[in-house]
C-alpha positions as a Markdown table, in Angstrom:
| # | Residue | x | y | z |
|---|---|---|---|---|
| 1 | Met | 21.8 | 32.7 | 40.0 |
| 2 | Pro | 18.2 | 34.3 | 40.7 |
| 3 | Gly | 16.0 | 31.8 | 42.4 |
| 4 | Met | 18.6 | 29.3 | 43.3 |
| 5 | Gly | 19.5 | 30.6 | 46.9 |
| 6 | Asn | 17.5 | 28.0 | 48.9 |
| 7 | Lys | 18.6 | 25.1 | 46.7 |
| 8 | Thr | 22.2 | 26.1 | 47.2 |
| 9 | Ala | 21.9 | 26.5 | 50.9 |
| 10 | Ser | 20.8 | 23.2 | 51.3 |
| 11 | Phe | 24.0 | 21.7 | 50.3 |
| 12 | Val | 26.3 | 24.0 | 52.5 |
| 13 | Ser | 27.0 | 23.2 | 56.3 |
| 14 | Ala | 26.2 | 26.1 | 58.8 |
| 15 | Pro | 29.3 | 27.7 | 60.2 |
| 16 | Ser | 30.4 | 25.9 | 63.6 |
| 17 | Glu | 29.6 | 27.6 | 67.0 |
| 18 | Pro | 32.6 | 28.8 | 69.0 |
| 19 | Pro | 33.5 | 26.3 | 71.8 |
| 20 | Ala | 31.8 | 27.2 | 75.2 |
| 21 | Pro | 34.0 | 28.1 | 78.2 |
| 22 | Ala | 34.7 | 25.2 | 80.4 |
| 23 | Gly | 33.4 | 24.8 | 83.9 |
| 24 | Lys | 35.0 | 23.6 | 86.9 |
| 25 | Gly | 37.0 | 20.5 | 86.3 |
| 26 | Gly | 36.7 | 21.1 | 82.5 |
| 27 | Ala | 33.0 | 20.2 | 82.6 |
| 28 | Thr | 30.5 | 22.1 | 80.3 |
| 29 | Pro | 28.2 | 24.3 | 82.2 |
| 30 | Pro | 24.7 | 22.8 | 82.4 |
| 31 | Ser | 23.2 | 25.8 | 80.6 |
| 32 | His | 25.2 | 25.2 | 77.5 |
| 33 | Ala | 25.4 | 21.3 | 77.7 |
| 34 | Gln | 24.4 | 19.6 | 74.6 |
| 35 | Ser | 23.5 | 15.8 | 74.4 |
| 36 | Ser | 25.0 | 13.7 | 71.8 |
| 37 | Arg | 21.4 | 12.9 | 70.7 |
| 38 | Asp | 20.3 | 16.6 | 70.4 |
| 39 | Pro | 19.6 | 17.7 | 66.9 |
| 40 | Ile | 21.7 | 20.3 | 65.3 |
| 41 | Glu | 20.7 | 22.6 | 62.3 |
| 42 | Val | 22.6 | 22.1 | 59.0 |
| 43 | Gly | 21.4 | 24.8 | 56.4 |
| 44 | Ser | 17.8 | 24.3 | 56.0 |
| 45 | Arg | 17.6 | 20.6 | 57.3 |
| 46 | Thr | 17.8 | 19.2 | 60.9 |
| 47 | Arg | 20.1 | 16.4 | 61.6 |
| 48 | Lys | 21.1 | 14.3 | 64.6 |
| 49 | Arg | 24.6 | 14.5 | 65.9 |
| 50 | Gly | 26.6 | 11.8 | 64.1 |
| 51 | Glu | 24.5 | 11.7 | 61.1 |
| 52 | Arg | 26.5 | 12.0 | 57.8 |
| 53 | Val | 25.6 | 15.0 | 55.7 |
| 54 | Ser | 25.8 | 14.5 | 52.0 |
| 55 | Gln | 27.4 | 17.8 | 50.7 |
| 56 | Arg | 27.1 | 18.4 | 46.9 |
| 57 | Pro | 28.8 | 21.6 | 45.7 |
| 58 | Ala | 26.6 | 24.3 | 43.9 |
| 59 | Ala | 28.6 | 24.0 | 40.7 |
| 60 | Val | 27.7 | 20.4 | 40.2 |
| 61 | Phe | 24.1 | 21.0 | 40.7 |
| 62 | Leu | 24.3 | 23.9 | 38.2 |
| 63 | Arg | 26.1 | 21.8 | 35.7 |
| 64 | Ala | 23.3 | 19.2 | 35.9 |
| 65 | Gln | 20.8 | 21.9 | 35.5 |
| 66 | Gly | 22.5 | 23.0 | 32.2 |
| 67 | Arg | 22.6 | 19.6 | 30.9 |
| 68 | Thr | 18.9 | 19.2 | 31.5 |
| 69 | Met | 18.1 | 22.4 | 29.7 |
| 70 | Leu | 20.4 | 21.3 | 26.7 |
| 71 | Ala | 18.4 | 18.0 | 26.6 |
| 72 | Leu | 15.1 | 19.8 | 26.5 |
| 73 | Arg | 16.3 | 22.2 | 23.6 |
| 74 | Ser | 17.5 | 19.4 | 21.6 |
| 75 | Gly | 14.1 | 17.4 | 21.9 |
| 76 | Leu | 12.2 | 20.5 | 21.0 |
| 77 | Arg | 14.4 | 21.1 | 17.9 |
| 78 | Thr | 13.9 | 17.4 | 16.7 |
| 79 | Ala | 10.1 | 17.6 | 17.4 |
| 80 | Leu | 9.8 | 20.9 | 15.5 |
| 81 | Ala | 12.1 | 19.8 | 12.6 |
| 82 | Pro | 10.3 | 19.3 | 9.1 |
| 83 | Arg | 9.9 | 15.4 | 8.6 |
| 84 | Val | 10.9 | 13.8 | 5.3 |
| 85 | Leu | 8.9 | 10.8 | 4.3 |
| 86 | Thr | 11.0 | 7.8 | 3.0 |
| 87 | Pro | 9.4 | 6.6 | -0.2 |
| 88 | Gln | 8.0 | 3.0 | -0.2 |
| 89 | Val | 9.0 | 0.6 | -2.8 |
| 90 | Cys | 6.5 | -1.9 | -3.8 |
| 91 | Ser | 8.5 | -5.1 | -4.7 |
| 92 | Ser | 5.6 | -7.8 | -4.8 |
| 93 | Phe | 1.8 | -8.2 | -5.0 |
| 94 | Ala | 1.7 | -8.6 | -1.2 |
| 95 | Thr | 2.8 | -4.9 | -0.6 |
| 96 | Gly | 1.9 | -3.2 | -3.8 |
| 97 | Pro | 0.0 | -3.5 | -7.1 |
| 98 | Arg | 2.6 | -3.2 | -9.8 |
| 99 | Gln | 5.6 | -4.8 | -11.5 |
| 100 | Ser | 9.1 | -3.5 | -11.3 |
| 101 | Asp | 8.9 | -1.5 | -14.7 |
| 102 | Gly | 6.2 | 1.0 | -15.6 |
| 103 | Thr | 4.3 | -1.2 | -18.3 |
| 104 | Leu | 0.7 | -0.7 | -18.0 |
| 105 | Tyr | -2.4 | -2.3 | -19.5 |
| 106 | Glu | -5.5 | -0.4 | -20.6 |
| 107 | Phe | -8.8 | -2.0 | -20.3 |
| 108 | Arg | -11.5 | -0.6 | -22.7 |
| 109 | Thr | -15.1 | -1.6 | -22.8 |
| 110 | Tyr | -17.5 | -0.3 | -25.4 |
| 111 | Phe | -21.2 | -0.4 | -24.9 |
| 112 | Leu | -22.5 | -0.7 | -28.6 |
| 113 | Lys | -25.9 | 0.0 | -30.1 |
| 114 | Pro | -27.4 | -3.5 | -30.6 |
| 115 | Ser | -28.3 | -2.9 | -34.3 |
| 116 | Lys | -24.8 | -1.6 | -34.9 |
| 117 | Thr | -22.6 | -4.2 | -33.2 |
| 118 | Asn | -21.7 | -6.2 | -36.3 |
| 119 | Glu | -21.1 | -3.2 | -38.5 |
| 120 | Phe | -18.9 | -1.8 | -35.6 |
| 121 | Leu | -16.9 | -5.0 | -35.5 |
| 122 | Glu | -16.5 | -5.3 | -39.4 |
| 123 | Asn | -15.3 | -1.6 | -39.8 |
| 124 | Phe | -12.7 | -2.2 | -36.9 |
| 125 | Lys | -11.6 | -5.4 | -38.5 |
| 126 | Asn | -10.9 | -3.5 | -41.9 |
| 127 | Ser | -9.1 | -0.7 | -40.1 |
| 128 | Val | -7.3 | -2.4 | -37.1 |
| 129 | His | -3.8 | -2.3 | -38.8 |
| 130 | Leu | -4.2 | 1.6 | -38.5 |
| 131 | Arg | -4.8 | 1.4 | -34.8 |
| 132 | Thr | -2.1 | -1.3 | -34.1 |
| 133 | Ala | 0.5 | 0.8 | -36.0 |
| 134 | His | 0.5 | 2.9 | -32.7 |
| 135 | Ser | 0.6 | 0.6 | -29.9 |
| 136 | Glu | 0.2 | -3.1 | -29.1 |
| 137 | Met | -3.1 | -4.8 | -28.8 |
| 138 | Ile | -3.3 | -7.8 | -26.5 |
| 139 | Gly | -6.8 | -8.9 | -27.3 |
| 140 | Tyr | -10.1 | -8.0 | -28.5 |
| 141 | Trp | -13.3 | -9.9 | -27.5 |
| 142 | Thr | -17.0 | -9.6 | -27.5 |
| 143 | Val | -19.1 | -10.3 | -24.5 |
| 144 | Glu | -21.2 | -13.5 | -24.8 |
| 145 | Phe | -22.7 | -13.5 | -21.2 |
| 146 | Gly | -22.2 | -12.3 | -17.7 |
| 147 | Gly | -23.6 | -8.8 | -17.8 |
| 148 | Arg | -24.8 | -6.5 | -20.6 |
| 149 | Thr | -24.4 | -7.9 | -24.1 |
| 150 | Asn | -23.4 | -5.9 | -27.3 |
| 151 | Arg | -20.1 | -5.0 | -25.6 |
| 152 | Val | -16.5 | -5.2 | -26.8 |
| 153 | Phe | -13.7 | -5.6 | -24.5 |
| 154 | His | -10.1 | -5.0 | -25.5 |
| 155 | Ile | -6.6 | -4.7 | -23.7 |
| 156 | Trp | -3.8 | -2.4 | -24.9 |
| 157 | Lys | -0.2 | -2.4 | -23.7 |
| 158 | Tyr | 2.0 | 0.7 | -23.0 |
| 159 | Asp | 5.4 | 1.1 | -21.9 |
| 160 | Asn | 4.3 | 3.7 | -19.4 |
| 161 | Phe | 2.1 | 6.8 | -19.2 |
| 162 | Ala | 4.2 | 8.9 | -21.3 |
| 163 | His | 3.9 | 6.2 | -24.1 |
| 164 | Arg | 0.2 | 6.1 | -23.8 |
| 165 | Thr | 0.0 | 10.0 | -23.9 |
| 166 | Ala | 2.3 | 10.1 | -27.1 |
| 167 | Val | 0.1 | 7.3 | -28.8 |
| 168 | Arg | -3.1 | 9.3 | -28.0 |
| 169 | Lys | -1.8 | 12.4 | -29.5 |
| 170 | Ala | -0.5 | 10.5 | -32.7 |
| 171 | Leu | -3.9 | 8.9 | -33.1 |
| 172 | Ala | -5.6 | 12.4 | -32.9 |
| 173 | Lys | -3.2 | 13.5 | -35.8 |
| 174 | Asp | -3.6 | 10.4 | -37.9 |
| 175 | Lys | -6.0 | 11.6 | -40.5 |
| 176 | Glu | -6.4 | 8.1 | -42.1 |
| 177 | Trp | -7.4 | 6.6 | -38.7 |
| 178 | Gln | -9.8 | 9.5 | -38.0 |
| 179 | Glu | -11.4 | 9.4 | -41.3 |
| 180 | Arg | -11.7 | 5.7 | -42.1 |
| 181 | Phe | -12.7 | 4.4 | -38.6 |
| 182 | Leu | -13.1 | 6.7 | -35.7 |
| 183 | Ile | -15.4 | 9.5 | -37.0 |
| 184 | Pro | -17.9 | 7.1 | -39.0 |
| 185 | Asn | -18.1 | 4.7 | -36.0 |
| 186 | Leu | -18.4 | 7.0 | -33.0 |
| 187 | Ala | -22.2 | 7.2 | -33.4 |
| 188 | Phe | -22.4 | 3.3 | -32.8 |
| 189 | Ile | -21.0 | 3.6 | -29.2 |
| 190 | Asp | -23.4 | 4.2 | -26.5 |
| 191 | Lys | -20.9 | 4.2 | -23.6 |
| 192 | Gln | -17.2 | 3.7 | -22.9 |
| 193 | Glu | -15.3 | 2.6 | -19.8 |
| 194 | Val | -11.5 | 2.8 | -19.4 |
| 195 | Glu | -9.4 | 1.3 | -16.7 |
| 196 | Ile | -5.6 | 1.3 | -16.2 |
| 197 | Thr | -4.1 | -1.7 | -14.7 |
| 198 | Tyr | -0.8 | -3.4 | -14.0 |
| 199 | Leu | 0.0 | -6.9 | -14.3 |
| 200 | Val | 1.0 | -8.4 | -10.9 |
| 201 | Pro | 4.7 | -9.1 | -10.4 |
| 202 | Trp | 4.1 | -12.8 | -9.9 |
| 203 | Cys | 2.3 | -13.2 | -13.2 |
| 204 | Lys | 3.3 | -12.8 | -17.0 |
| 205 | Ile | 0.9 | -12.7 | -19.9 |
| 206 | Gly | 0.2 | -16.4 | -20.8 |
| 207 | Thr | 0.0 | -17.9 | -24.1 |
| 208 | Pro | -2.9 | -20.3 | -24.8 |
| 209 | Pro | -2.1 | -23.7 | -26.4 |
| 210 | Lys | -4.9 | -23.1 | -29.2 |
| 211 | Glu | -8.0 | -21.2 | -30.0 |
| 212 | Gly | -10.7 | -21.2 | -27.3 |
| 213 | Val | -12.8 | -19.1 | -25.2 |
| 214 | Tyr | -11.9 | -16.7 | -22.3 |
| 215 | Glu | -13.3 | -15.8 | -19.0 |
| 216 | Leu | -12.7 | -12.5 | -17.2 |
| 217 | Ala | -13.1 | -12.8 | -13.4 |
| 218 | Thr | -13.4 | -9.5 | -11.7 |
| 219 | Phe | -12.9 | -9.3 | -8.0 |
| 220 | Gln | -13.8 | -6.4 | -5.7 |
| 221 | Met | -11.7 | -6.8 | -2.7 |
| 222 | Lys | -11.9 | -5.2 | 0.7 |
| 223 | Pro | -10.3 | -1.7 | 1.2 |
| 224 | Gly | -6.6 | -2.2 | 2.4 |
| 225 | Gly | -5.0 | -3.2 | -1.0 |
| 226 | Pro | -2.8 | -6.1 | -1.6 |
| 227 | Ala | -0.9 | -5.6 | 1.7 |
| 228 | Leu | -4.1 | -7.0 | 3.3 |
| 229 | Trp | -5.3 | -9.6 | 0.9 |
| 230 | Gly | -2.6 | -10.1 | -1.8 |
| 231 | Asn | -1.0 | -13.2 | -0.4 |
| 232 | Ala | -4.3 | -15.0 | -0.1 |
| 233 | Phe | -5.5 | -14.0 | -3.5 |
| 234 | Lys | -2.4 | -15.3 | -4.9 |
| 235 | Arg | -2.7 | -18.6 | -3.2 |
| 236 | Ala | -6.2 | -19.0 | -4.4 |
| 237 | Val | -5.3 | -18.3 | -8.1 |
| 238 | Asn | -2.3 | -20.6 | -8.0 |
| 239 | Ala | -4.5 | -23.4 | -6.4 |
| 240 | His | -6.7 | -23.3 | -9.6 |
| 241 | Val | -3.6 | -23.0 | -11.9 |
| 242 | Glu | -1.9 | -26.2 | -10.5 |
| 243 | Leu | -4.9 | -28.3 | -11.3 |
| 244 | Gly | -4.3 | -27.6 | -15.0 |
| 245 | Tyr | -7.9 | -27.6 | -16.3 |
| 246 | Ser | -7.6 | -23.8 | -17.3 |
| 247 | Thr | -4.7 | -21.6 | -18.7 |
| 248 | Leu | -4.0 | -18.4 | -16.6 |
| 249 | Val | -3.5 | -15.5 | -19.2 |
| 250 | Gly | -2.9 | -12.7 | -16.7 |
| 251 | Val | -3.7 | -11.2 | -13.3 |
| 252 | Phe | -4.3 | -7.4 | -13.4 |
| 253 | His | -4.7 | -4.9 | -10.5 |
| 254 | Thr | -6.5 | -1.7 | -11.2 |
| 255 | Glu | -4.7 | 1.6 | -10.7 |
| 256 | Tyr | -7.2 | 3.8 | -12.2 |
| 257 | Gly | -10.8 | 2.8 | -11.9 |
| 258 | Ala | -12.5 | 1.1 | -8.8 |
| 259 | Leu | -9.6 | 0.6 | -6.5 |
| 260 | Asn | -9.0 | -2.9 | -4.7 |
| 261 | Arg | -10.2 | -4.5 | -8.0 |
| 262 | Val | -8.4 | -7.5 | -9.5 |
| 263 | His | -9.0 | -8.8 | -12.9 |
| 264 | Val | -8.2 | -12.4 | -13.8 |
| 265 | Leu | -8.0 | -13.4 | -17.4 |
| 266 | Trp | -8.5 | -17.3 | -18.1 |
| 267 | Trp | -8.4 | -19.3 | -21.3 |
| 268 | Asn | -10.6 | -22.5 | -21.8 |
| 269 | Glu | -10.9 | -24.9 | -24.7 |
| 270 | Ser | -14.8 | -24.4 | -24.5 |
| 271 | Ala | -17.5 | -23.3 | -22.1 |
| 272 | Asp | -18.2 | -26.9 | -21.3 |
| 273 | Ser | -14.7 | -27.8 | -20.3 |
| 274 | Arg | -14.5 | -24.7 | -18.1 |
| 275 | Ala | -17.7 | -25.8 | -16.4 |
| 276 | Ala | -16.3 | -29.3 | -15.9 |
| 277 | Gly | -13.0 | -28.0 | -14.6 |
| 278 | Arg | -14.6 | -25.6 | -12.2 |
| 279 | His | -16.9 | -28.3 | -10.7 |
| 280 | Trp | -13.9 | -30.7 | -10.2 |
| 281 | Ser | -11.6 | -28.0 | -8.8 |
| 282 | His | -14.1 | -27.0 | -6.1 |
| 283 | Glu | -13.9 | -30.6 | -4.8 |
| 284 | Asp | -10.1 | -30.4 | -4.3 |
| 285 | Pro | -9.4 | -29.7 | -0.6 |
| 286 | Arg | -6.4 | -27.5 | -1.7 |
| 287 | Val | -8.5 | -25.4 | -3.7 |
| 288 | Val | -11.4 | -25.3 | -1.2 |
| 289 | Ala | -8.8 | -24.1 | 1.6 |
| 290 | Ala | -7.3 | -21.3 | -0.5 |
| 291 | Val | -10.6 | -20.0 | -1.8 |
| 292 | Arg | -12.0 | -20.1 | 1.8 |
| 293 | Glu | -9.2 | -17.9 | 3.1 |
| 294 | Ser | -9.4 | -15.5 | 0.0 |
| 295 | Val | -13.1 | -14.9 | 0.2 |
| 296 | Ser | -12.8 | -13.6 | 3.6 |
| 297 | Tyr | -11.3 | -10.4 | 1.9 |
| 298 | Leu | -14.0 | -10.4 | -0.9 |
| 299 | Glu | -16.8 | -7.9 | -1.5 |
| 300 | Ser | -18.0 | -8.9 | -4.9 |
| 301 | Gln | -17.2 | -11.0 | -8.0 |
| 302 | Gln | -18.4 | -10.6 | -11.6 |
| 303 | Asn | -17.5 | -13.3 | -14.2 |
| 304 | Thr | -17.7 | -12.4 | -18.0 |
| 305 | Phe | -17.6 | -15.1 | -20.8 |
| 306 | Leu | -15.6 | -13.5 | -23.8 |
| 307 | Ile | -15.4 | -14.7 | -27.4 |
| 308 | Pro | -12.3 | -13.5 | -29.3 |
| 309 | Thr | -12.8 | -11.8 | -32.6 |
| 310 | Ser | -10.9 | -12.9 | -35.7 |
| 311 | Phe | -8.5 | -10.1 | -35.5 |
| 312 | Ser | -7.5 | -10.6 | -31.8 |
| 313 | Pro | -4.0 | -11.6 | -31.0 |
| 314 | Leu | -5.2 | -13.8 | -28.1 |
| 315 | Lys | -7.5 | -16.3 | -29.6 |
């Protein structure tokens, strides 16, 4: 094989010299005498007499070289092969935002003209049955304080995105809805905001024991998602729930809108009972410890006080 001559020769002994003629008495002539300590040449290596030479056949060496080349080719094929990404399944709030099914909750906020807020609400009250004929309304509230007033906030439930698309198309074709409410009242709206959220897997929509008031606590968490802060956030929410001063309605993680945002909807009997409960809870060492852990992942928080409308399913 080209280029292998020197490597092969190093594994083969040189041919033996013919015996020198004996001198008188069978002694070797001095000029040809060779000491047992004199070196002899073996291939390209010099060794001393009596030293064992390890002889390895050239065929064995070539087979080893062949195996090395095959291993290199196999490694190159593996490295250059297209990679197939394994899909990740989000099974809990600690590793992903959504529940096991495709149910989604749409948060809609309308910023109304101050002079038209009451008229808008009265018109929607008279036409709400036209809208709820297409999809389920979870709740409908007005903003009392905690940001800009003259706002209405409502939550709508859909089985999945296909369901929402079908509902929007149906509403666009519903002449009664368009003529009785939508077209006459669009001019009353200054601005709209829409978010798509999922209910976190460890929470279901709660049912308040009676009529009351609501608080929407919105938390903007650090980038990294629930895999980073989900467990700490869950412990903080549950620490408040276990004290029993407020009823948890739902915990929603934003899919479309500001990412790493979580909305927590609470029910309280009144604004004063809520204030007393919060003061008491923040003296509880369990709540203090859980909140202290969670706020290390918090960037900002916004609390909004909500009053349910007369036509809201959640009162």
